C-alpha positions in Angstrom: 56.8 85.6 83.1 60.3 85.7 84.4 61.8 89.2 84.7 65.3 88.4 83.3 64.0 86.9 80.0 61.7 89.9 79.6 64.5 92.3 80.2 66.6 90.4 77.5 63.7 90.5 75.1 63.3 94.3 75.6 67.0 94.8 74.9 66.8 92.8 71.7 63.7 94.7 70.5 65.5 98.1 71.1 68.3 96.9 68.9 66.1 95.8 65.9 63.3 98.4 66.2 64.9 100.9 63.7 64.9 98.1 61.0 61.2 97.2 61.3 60.1 100.1 59.1 58.4 98.5 56.0 59.4 101.5 53.8 63.0 100.5 54.0 64.5 98.7 51.0 66.7 95.6 51.4 69.8 97.6 50.5 69.0 100.4 53.0 68.3 97.9 55.8 71.5 96.1 55.0 73.5 99.3 55.3 71.8 100.2 58.6 72.5 96.8 60.0 76.2 96.9 59.0 76.5 100.4 60.6 74.7 99.3 63.8 77.0 96.3 64.2 80.0 98.7 64.7 78.4 100.6 67.6 79.1 99.4 71.2 76.0 99.0 73.4 75.5 98.0 77.1 74.2 94.4 77.3 71.8 93.3 80.1 74.8 91.4 81.6 76.7 94.7 82.0 79.4 94.2 79.3 80.0 96.8 76.7 80.4 95.4 73.1 78.7 95.7 69.7 76.0 93.3 68.5 77.1 91.0 65.7 75.5 91.6 62.3 74.4 88.0 62.1 72.8 88.2 65.6 70.8 91.3 64.5 69.5 89.4 61.5 68.5 86.4 63.6 66.6 88.6 66.1 64.9 90.5 63.2 63.9 87.3 61.5 62.5 85.9 64.7 60.3 89.0 65.4 59.1 89.2 61.8 58.0 85.6 62.0 56.2 86.1 65.3 55.7 89.9 66.1 55.4 89.5 69.8 57.9 90.4 72.5 57.9 86.7 73.7 59.5 85.7 70.4 62.7 87.5 71.4 63.1 85.8 74.8 66.1 83.5 75.0 65.2 79.8 74.9 66.6 77.7 77.8 69.5 75.7 76.6 69.2 71.9 76.8 72.4 70.6 78.4 72.9 66.9 78.2 73.9 65.5 81.5 76.8 63.2 81.3 78.0 60.9 83.9 81.0 62.4 85.8 84.4 60.9 85.0 85.1 60.7 88.7 82.1 59.5 90.8 81.4 61.3 94.0 82.3 58.2 96.1 85.8 58.3 94.5 86.2 62.0 95.4 85.2 61.4 99.0 87.7 58.5 99.3 90.4 60.7 97.7 89.7 63.4 100.2 90.0 60.9 103.1 93.4 59.8 101.7 94.6 63.4 101.5 93.4 64.2 105.0 95.4 61.3 106.2 98.5 62.5 104.4 98.3 66.1 102.9 101.6 65.7 101.0 100.4 62.5 99.2 100.6 62.8 95.4 97.5 62.4 93.2 99.2 59.6 91.2 99.3 57.5 94.5 95.8 58.5 95.3 94.7 57.1 91.9 96.4 53.8 92.7 94.6 53.6 96.0 91.3 54.2 94.3 92.1 51.5 91.7 92.7 48.9 94.5 89.8 50.0 96.6 87.1 49.9 93.8 88.7 47.1 91.8 89.3 49.1 88.6 91.2 48.0 85.6 93.3 51.1 85.6 93.7 54.1 87.9 91.6 57.2 87.1 93.2 60.0 85.2 95.2 62.4 87.3 93.9 65.5 85.5 90.3 64.4 85.9 90.9 63.6 89.6 92.4 67.0 90.1 89.5 68.8 88.4 87.0 66.9 90.6 89.0 67.6 93.8 89.5 71.3 93.2 85.7 71.9 93.3 85.7 70.7 96.9 86.3 73.4 99.6 87.9 70.7 101.8 90.6 70.2 99.1 91.7 73.9 99.4 92.2 73.5 103.1 94.2 70.4 102.6 96.5 72.1 100.1 97.1 74.9 102.6 98.0 72.4 105.3 100.5 70.7 102.9 102.2 74.1 102.3 102.3 74.9 106.0 99.8 77.8 105.7 97.0 78.4 108.2 94.8 80.6 106.0 94.5 82.1 102.6 96.7 85.1 101.9 95.0 88.5 101.2 96.4 90.0 98.0 97.0 93.7 98.1 98.0 96.2 95.4 98.2 99.9 95.2 95.5 101.7 93.3 97.7 104.5 91.8 101.4 105.2 91.4 103.4 106.4 94.4 100.9 104.9 96.8 103.3 102.1 97.8 107.0 101.9 97.1 108.5 98.4 97.4 112.3 98.0 98.1 114.6 95.0 98.2 118.0 93.8 97.0 118.8 91.1 94.5 120.8 88.2 95.9 124.6 88.5 95.8 126.2 87.7 92.4 129.8 88.0 91.2 131.0 90.2 88.3 134.3 89.9 86.6 136.0 93.0 85.1 138.1 93.1 82.0 141.3 93.6 84.2 140.6 90.2 85.9 139.2 91.6 89.2 136.1 89.9 90.7 133.6 91.6 92.9 130.5 90.5 94.7 127.7 93.0 94.3 123.9 93.3 94.7 121.2 95.3 92.8 119.2 97.4 95.2 115.8 98.5 93.7 112.7 100.5 94.5 109.6 99.3 92.7 106.3 101.1 92.3 103.6 98.7 93.6 100.8 99.8 91.3 102.7 99.9 88.0 105.8 97.7 88.6 107.9 100.6 87.4 111.5 100.7 88.7 111.9 104.1 90.3 115.6 103.6 90.9 118.0 100.7 90.8 121.7 100.9 91.8 124.6 98.4 92.0 125.8 98.2 95.7 128.4 96.2 97.5 125.9 95.3 100.2 122.4 96.0 101.4 123.6 98.5 104.1 121.8 101.4 105.7 123.9 103.8 103.7 123.0 102.2 100.4 119.3 102.1 101.3 119.3 105.8 102.2 121.1 106.5 98.9 118.6 104.7 96.7 115.6 106.2 98.5 117.0 109.7 98.2 117.7 109.3 94.5 114.1 108.0 93.9 112.6 110.8 96.0 114.6 113.5 94.2 113.4 112.3 90.9 109.7 111.4 91.6 108.7 112.8 95.0 107.7 110.9 98.1 105.4 107.9 98.4 102.5 107.5 100.8 103.7 104.1 102.1 107.0 102.2 102.0 107.2 98.4 102.0 110.3 96.2 102.6 111.3 93.1 104.4 112.8 93.0 107.9 116.4 93.5 106.9 118.6 95.3 109.3 119.0 98.3 106.9 115.2 98.9 106.6 114.7 98.1 110.3 117.4 100.5 111.5 116.5 103.5 113.7 118.0 105.9 111.2 115.9 104.8 108.2 112.7 104.5 110.2 113.2 107.9 111.7 113.9 109.4 108.3 110.6 107.9 106.9 108.7 109.3 109.9 110.2 112.8 109.5 109.2 112.7 105.8 105.7 111.5 106.7 106.0 108.1 104.9 104.1 105.3 106.5 106.2 102.1 106.8 104.1 99.0 106.3 104.9 96.3 108.9 105.7 92.8 107.7 106.9 89.5 109.2 110.4 88.2 108.8 111.2 85.3 106.6 108.1 85.8 104.5 109.1 85.9 100.8 105.5 85.2 99.6 104.4 88.6 100.9 106.9 90.3 98.5 105.8 88.6 95.3 105.9 91.7 93.0 109.6 92.5 93.6 110.6 88.9 93.7 109.1 88.5 90.2 111.2 91.5 89.1 114.3 89.8 90.6 113.5 86.7 88.6 113.4 88.8 85.4 116.8 90.4 86.4 118.3 86.9 86.7 116.8 85.6 83.5 117.3 88.6 81.2 120.2 90.7 82.7 122.5 88.5 84.7 122.5 85.8 82.0 123.5 88.3 79.3 126.0 89.8 81.7 128.2 86.7 81.4 128.9 87.6 77.8 129.5 91.3 78.4 133.0 92.7 79.1 132.7 95.1 82.1 135.2 97.9 82.7 134.2 99.0 86.2 131.2 99.6 88.5 130.1 102.7 86.6 130.0 100.7 83.4 127.9 98.1 85.1 125.5 100.7 86.4 125.0 102.1 82.9 124.3 98.6 81.6 121.7 98.1 84.4 120.0 101.5 83.6 119.9 100.6 79.9 118.3 97.2 80.5 115.6 98.6 82.9 114.7 101.5 80.6 114.8 99.7 77.2 113.7 96.1 78.1 111.9 95.9 81.5 109.9 99.1 81.3 108.7 98.4 77.8 107.9 94.7 78.2 104.2 94.0 78.5 103.2 92.9 82.0 100.8 89.9 82.0 98.7 91.1 84.9 98.7 94.8 84.0 98.0 94.0 80.3 100.4 96.9 79.5 104.0 97.7 80.0 105.2 99.3 83.3 106.1 102.4 81.4 102.5 102.8 80.2 101.0 102.0 83.5 103.3 104.5 85.3 102.8 107.2 82.7 105.9 109.3 83.9 103.8 110.2 87.0 105.3 112.5 89.6 104.1 112.2 93.2 101.9 115.0 94.6 104.0 114.8 97.8 107.0 116.8 96.7 110.1 117.3 99.0 113.1 119.6 98.8 116.6 118.2 98.6 117.5 120.0 101.8 114.7 118.4 103.8 115.4 115.0 102.1 119.0 115.3 103.3 118.2 116.5 106.8 115.7 113.6 107.4 118.4 111.0 107.4 121.2 112.8 109.3 122.8 111.1 112.3 123.4 113.2 115.4 126.7 112.8 117.3 128.2 114.7 120.2 131.9 115.4 119.7 134.3 117.4 121.8 136.3 120.0 120.0 140.0 120.7 120.6 140.7 123.0 123.5 143.1 125.3 121.7 142.1 125.5 118.0 138.4 124.4 118.3 138.6 121.6 115.6 136.9 118.3 115.6 138.0 115.1 113.8 135.7 113.2 111.6 136.9 110.2 109.5 140.6 111.2 110.1 140.0 114.8 108.9 139.9 118.0 110.9 137.0 120.5 110.6 136.5 124.0 112.0 133.7 124.5 114.4 132.0 127.9 114.2 132.8 130.2 117.1 129.2 130.8 117.9 128.8 127.2 118.9 131.8 127.3 121.3 131.0 130.6 123.1 128.4 130.5 125.8 127.9 126.8 125.7 127.3 125.0 129.0 129.3 121.9 127.8 132.3 121.5 125.6 130.5 119.0 123.4 129.1 120.1 120.0 126.2 118.4 118.3 127.4 117.3 114.8 125.2 115.8 112.1 126.6 113.1 109.8 125.1 112.2 106.5 125.2 108.3 106.1 125.5 108.7 102.3 128.6 111.0 102.8 130.0 110.1 106.3 133.1 112.2 105.8 131.2 115.5 105.6 129.8 116.8 109.0 127.0 119.4 109.3 125.8 121.7 112.1 122.2 122.9 112.6 121.6 126.6 112.1 119.5 128.5 114.7 117.1 129.8 112.0 116.6 126.3 110.5 118.5 124.2 108.1 122.0 122.8 108.3 125.4 124.1 107.3 128.4 122.1 106.1 131.6 122.4 108.2 134.7 123.6 106.5 137.9 121.6 106.6 140.6 123.0 108.8 143.3 122.0 106.4 142.7 122.1 102.6 144.2 119.2 100.7 147.2 120.1 98.5 146.4 120.6 94.9 142.7 120.9 95.4 140.1 118.2 95.0 140.8 115.5 92.5 138.1 114.2 90.3 138.3 111.2 88.1 138.6 112.1 84.4 135.5 111.1 82.4 135.9 107.9 80.6 135.8 108.4 76.8 132.8 106.8 75.0 134.8 105.5 72.1 136.7 102.7 73.9 133.6 100.9 75.1 134.1 97.1 75.4 131.8 95.3 73.0 129.4 92.7 74.4 125.8 91.4 74.2 124.4 94.4 76.1 126.4 97.1 74.3 123.8 97.8 71.6 121.2 98.2 74.3 123.4 100.7 76.1 124.0 102.7 72.9 120.3 103.0 72.3 119.8 104.1 75.9 122.4 106.8 75.7 120.8 108.2 72.5 117.6 109.1 74.3 116.7 112.3 76.1 115.6 111.3 79.6 113.8 114.1 81.6 115.2 114.5 85.2 117.2 111.3 85.0 120.8 110.4 84.2 122.5 110.8 81.8 120.2 113.8 80.9 120.1 117.3 82.4 117.9 116.8 85.5 116.5 118.3 88.6 119.8 118.3 90.7 121.6 120.3 88.0 118.7 122.8 87.8 118.7 123.3 91.6 122.5 123.9 91.4 122.1 126.5 88.6 119.4 128.4 90.6 121.5 128.2 93.8 124.5 129.7 92.0 122.4 132.4 90.4 120.6 133.5 93.7 123.6 132.9 96.0 121.6 130.7 98.4 120.4 127.1 98.7 117.6 126.3 96.3 115.0 125.0 97.1 115.0 126.4 100.6 111.3 125.7 101.3 108.7 123.1 100.1 106.9 125.8 98.1 110.0 126.4 96.0 110.4 122.7 95.4 106.8 122.4 94.1 107.3 125.6 92.0 110.4 124.2 90.2 109.0 120.7 89.8 105.7 121.9 88.4 107.5 124.1 85.8 109.9 121.3 84.9 107.0 118.8 84.4 105.2 121.2 82.1 108.1 122.5 80.1 111.1 120.1 80.5 113.4 118.5 79.7 116.1 121.0 78.8 119.4 120.9 77.0 122.1 122.0 79.5 123.7 124.7 77.3 120.4 126.2 76.1 119.0 126.2 79.7 122.1 128.0 81.1 122.0 130.6 78.3 118.3 131.3 78.8 118.7 131.6 82.6 121.6 134.1 82.1 119.6 136.2 79.7 116.6 136.3 82.1 118.8 137.2 85.1 120.4 140.0 83.0 117.0 141.4 82.0 115.4 141.2 85.4 118.4 142.3 87.4 119.6 141.2 90.8 117.5 140.6 93.9 114.5 139.1 92.1 112.5 136.3 93.8 112.7 132.8 92.5 109.0 132.8 91.6 109.5 135.8 89.2 112.5 134.1 87.5 110.6 130.9 87.0 107.6 132.8 85.6 109.9 134.5 83.0 111.5 131.1 82.1 108.1 129.5 81.7 107.1 132.3 79.2 110.1 131.4 77.1 109.9 127.7 77.3 106.2 127.5 76.6 106.3 129.7 73.4 105.2 127.8 70.3 107.9 126.9 67.8 107.8 128.9 64.6 106.5 127.0 61.6 108.7 126.5 58.6 107.8 128.5 55.6 106.8 126.5 52.6 107.7 127.6 49.1 
């Protein structure tokens, strides 16, 4: 007796054994069979699914007719052997023709087979392809035709934030409502496991400055990845960016240049940008770059993140699940990792240095007792006009300008929402603005909360990695917050606790308030 049929028969007997009791009436047995057909079971093949009601009746009838375990064994199916549409001799001749010329089309191969074997008409191209694809030699021939030496090994991250994938969409031209035209790109960071877009910005070019900017914005919002993957572009291959990743402990996956097939996930995302966003952008009046960025954010959040992915069998938003990385980083450390060190000579008389046509004061402690007159200055590539110096106790300090600009700093007035140009993407943008997005623009997010704590404590927050983990953990459990309500609650907590309290105590008091259950409405 073969073991597999016996195992199948035992499984079938276990399913019908409760219905073999002769004391059961027909109606009772019918109700039990209907209820059993809704329960999922583990089949001998390993799949988990319920047994159909008709199948249970068929097994029960077979056992009642012959009450032996052999009656439940599956009978071998009789498969009628048909002559193949493409004989083996034709397949071998077709393989020889393809080995002679790997780029030869199957339609021409069919004509050669017709002439060689004196047929009335050539064989069907689809039948010939089905016969050839079963041959291992055919796969090798197709690889040779594509110029590949071996099969590619597909890789994919197992969980979010394991691999971040970065690249820029090819250059395209946008036309503003005032007639100006500008060539821009879309620089994005994609989560490899969920295809979730962690951050996407409109940039003039794929420069080191823009790459650092988009990586910082993604890390501020979601934390750090374990690995980073990009092509061999000059921005990703620069010493500054590679050094910053090394300082943050992010492994950079090496890849070959001019190898687009290895970046299939983000290339597929770029195709969706072209088909869904750039096509609609032709019919959308655009005011400026800020308006274009808002349209891009709305498209990604409302369309791309909610569209069902064919391979994931769910949307990127569902696959990602608003997951924050376990590798958290403070804003201060994220800024320091990508600073460029330069040695500049201050002025002999007033001790000032010039950076981007602006004069800055060098602290006196860096000028006295130094062996050389040069001063080590740190430049942020994201803001190259603001220099920093490193403090002896750790951290960096921004240099103060020697001459303050007249009239103070100017800031562009916020553009009113009412005069929005109407276009095909405008309804999408309005829906996007109506949402409350935690820790993301245009909501009240992590940078604003850091700024509020820094102003309240009179020092940079977070100053350590532990403070960053403390605030992010509390925000994940209790956020998001409305700006006015958050500031009022923080002021009341500071007034009640008094000055000089540690950050952990303040956050603990805020968590007590934010985690209180809402009062239920009284019913009449």
